[in-house]
C-alpha positions in Angstrom: 35.3 7.1 -23.4 32.8 6.8 -20.6 29.1 6.3 -21.4 26.7 9.0 -20.4 25.2 7.8 -17.1 22.8 10.8 -16.8 19.2 10.0 -17.7 18.0 11.6 -20.8 16.0 14.8 -20.0 13.0 16.2 -21.7 11.5 19.6 -21.5 7.9 20.0 -20.3 5.9 23.2 -20.3 3.0 23.6 -17.9 0.8 26.4 -16.8 0.3 27.1 -13.1 -1.3 29.9 -11.2 0.7 33.0 -10.2 0.2 32.1 -6.6 1.8 28.6 -7.1 4.6 30.2 -9.1 5.3 32.6 -6.2 5.3 29.8 -3.7 7.8 27.8 -5.8 10.1 30.8 -6.1 10.0 31.4 -2.4 10.7 27.8 -1.6 13.4 27.7 -4.2 15.1 30.7 -2.5 14.6 29.2 1.0 16.0 25.8 0.1 18.7 27.0 -2.3 17.4 24.8 -5.1 16.4 25.6 -8.7 12.7 25.8 -9.3 13.0 23.0 -11.9 14.5 20.8 -9.3 11.7 21.4 -6.9 9.1 20.7 -9.6 10.9 17.5 -10.6 11.2 16.3 -7.0 7.5 17.1 -6.4 6.4 15.2 -9.5 8.6 12.2 -8.7 7.2 12.1 -5.1 3.6 12.4 -6.3 4.1 9.6 -8.9 5.6 7.4 -6.3 2.6 8.0 -4.0 0.2 7.1 -6.9 2.2 4.0 -7.8 2.1 2.9 -4.2 -1.7 3.4 -4.0 -2.2 1.5 -7.2 -0.1 -1.4 -5.9 -2.0 -1.5 -2.6 -5.3 -1.5 -4.4 -4.2 -4.4 -6.6 -2.9 -6.3 -3.6 -6.2 -5.7 -1.8 -8.2 -7.0 -4.7 -5.9 -10.1 -5.0 -6.3 -10.9 -1.3 -10.1 -10.5 -1.5 -10.2 -12.8 -4.6 -8.0 -15.3 -2.8 -10.2 -15.2 0.3 -13.3 -15.9 -1.8 -11.6 -18.8 -3.5 -10.5 -20.2 0.0 -14.1 -19.9 1.2 -15.3 -21.8 -1.9 -12.7 -24.5 -1.4 -13.7 -24.8 2.3 -17.3 -25.1 1.3 -16.4 -27.9 -1.2 -14.7 -29.9 1.6 -17.0 -29.3 4.6 -18.5 -32.7 4.4 -15.2 -34.5 3.8 -14.0 -33.3 7.1 -16.7 -35.3 9.0 -16.6 -38.5 6.9 -14.0 -40.3 9.1 -15.7 -39.5 12.5 
């Protein structure tokens, strides 16, 4: 017996405007996809964008903290560099 490789799905009910619903149905017909697939793909794409932005912000803060630490270390050693001259 093969294990079920499909991710477990959950149902989610949301309220959207009639205008957005109409756009979804038009796009669904145009692309030949189910509305639920379009919504799922859109949510996944948006969450990926948000995750990327959060990661970039964390990296930015980490680089800024590292730069401050490097400046402090440089300040601590500024007189040591001229001792042997």
